[in-house]
C-alpha positions as CSV (number, residue, x, y, z in Angstrom):
1,Q,45.7,127.8,150.4
2,L,47.6,128.8,147.3
3,Q,45.7,128.2,144.0
4,L,47.2,128.6,140.5
5,V,45.3,129.2,137.3
6,E,47.0,129.0,133.9
7,S,45.7,130.9,130.9
8,G,46.8,131.9,127.4
9,G,46.8,128.6,125.7
10,G,45.2,127.9,122.3
11,L,45.8,126.9,118.7
12,V,48.8,128.5,117.0
13,Q,50.6,127.8,113.7
14,P,54.2,126.6,113.6
15,G,56.5,129.6,114.1
16,G,53.9,131.5,116.0
17,S,53.9,132.8,119.6
18,L,51.8,132.5,122.7
19,R,52.1,134.0,126.1
20,L,51.0,131.9,129.0
21,S,50.1,133.3,132.4
22,C,50.0,131.7,135.8
23,T,48.0,133.8,138.3
24,A,47.9,132.9,142.0
25,S,45.2,133.4,144.6
26,G,45.0,132.5,148.3
27,D,48.6,133.6,148.9
28,T,51.2,136.0,147.4
29,L,53.3,134.5,144.6
30,D,56.5,136.3,145.8
31,N,56.8,133.6,148.5
32,Y,57.3,130.9,145.9
33,A,59.5,129.7,143.1
34,I,57.5,128.9,140.0
35,G,58.0,126.2,137.4
36,W,56.4,125.5,134.1
37,F,55.9,121.9,133.0
38,R,54.2,120.3,130.1
39,Q,52.8,116.9,129.2
40,A,51.9,115.6,125.8
41,P,49.7,112.5,125.3
42,G,51.6,109.3,125.9
43,K,54.7,111.2,127.2
44,E,56.1,111.9,130.6
45,R,55.7,115.3,132.2
46,E,58.8,117.4,131.4
47,A,60.2,120.6,132.8
48,V,60.0,123.7,130.6
49,S,61.3,126.6,132.8
50,C,61.5,127.8,136.3
51,I,62.1,131.1,138.2
52,D,63.0,131.7,141.8
53,D,60.9,133.8,144.2
54,S,62.9,137.0,143.5
55,G,63.3,136.5,139.8
56,D,67.1,136.4,140.1
57,M,67.6,132.8,138.9
58,L,66.0,131.4,135.7
59,S,66.3,128.0,134.2
60,Y,65.1,126.4,131.0
61,G,64.8,123.0,129.5
62,E,67.3,122.5,126.8
63,F,64.6,121.8,124.2
64,V,63.1,125.3,124.6
65,K,66.2,127.4,125.3
66,G,66.4,130.4,123.1
67,R,62.6,130.3,122.2
68,F,60.8,130.6,125.6
69,T,61.2,133.3,128.3
70,I,60.0,133.1,131.8
71,S,59.3,136.2,133.9
72,R,57.3,137.3,136.9
73,D,55.5,140.3,138.1
74,N,55.0,139.9,141.8
75,A,52.9,143.0,142.0
76,K,50.3,141.3,139.7
77,N,50.8,137.9,141.4
78,T,51.5,136.5,138.0
79,V,54.3,134.5,136.2
80,Y,54.5,134.5,132.5
81,L,55.9,132.1,129.9
82,Q,56.5,133.8,126.5
83,M,56.7,131.1,123.8
84,N,58.2,132.1,120.4
85,S,59.0,130.1,117.3
86,L,56.6,127.4,118.4
87,K,57.0,123.9,116.9
88,V,54.5,121.1,116.4
89,E,56.4,119.1,119.1
90,D,55.6,121.9,121.6
91,T,52.0,120.7,121.6
92,A,51.1,119.7,125.2
93,V,49.1,120.7,128.3
94,Y,51.2,123.3,130.1
95,Y,51.1,123.5,133.9
96,C,52.5,126.0,136.3
97,A,53.6,124.9,139.8
98,A,54.7,126.6,143.0
99,G,57.4,125.4,145.3
100,V,60.5,126.4,147.3
101,Y,63.6,125.7,145.3
102,G,63.0,126.8,141.7
103,L,64.4,123.6,140.1
104,L,63.5,121.8,137.0
105,L,62.1,118.8,139.0
106,A,58.4,118.2,139.3
107,D,58.8,116.6,142.7
108,E,60.0,119.9,144.2
109,Y,56.7,121.6,143.7
110,D,53.8,121.6,146.1
111,Y,51.0,123.4,144.2
112,W,49.8,122.8,140.7
113,G,47.4,124.5,138.3
114,Q,44.9,122.6,136.1
115,G,46.8,123.2,132.9
116,T,46.2,125.0,129.7
117,Q,46.3,123.3,126.3
118,V,48.7,124.5,123.7
119,T,48.3,123.1,120.2
120,V,50.7,123.9,117.4
121,S,49.4,122.9,114.0
122,S,49.1,124.2,110.5
């Protein structure tokens, strides 16, 4: 069974950068589209970015467009989310998820990681 583990979160100052990783085990990640989602306290889970199984189609939530970049290295069974120009409002738990379609819709994903905390604060 596919398992996903996020890493790379932490505390960063506004304007700083972090790179999140989502590494798969139990199956090869090249069989799946991957989405990144985030959830802040008291708020609904929202889509951040997604990438299809081949890496040909990338999508971003409007609020992170131009600041975040999703990529994948299927040889390493890993998907990355490079986050630049971080803002306080980016503070959330970030989750990666695997599914079929590579859409910015949480219901389309079948497997989820446990999340990694990103805190943006001065």
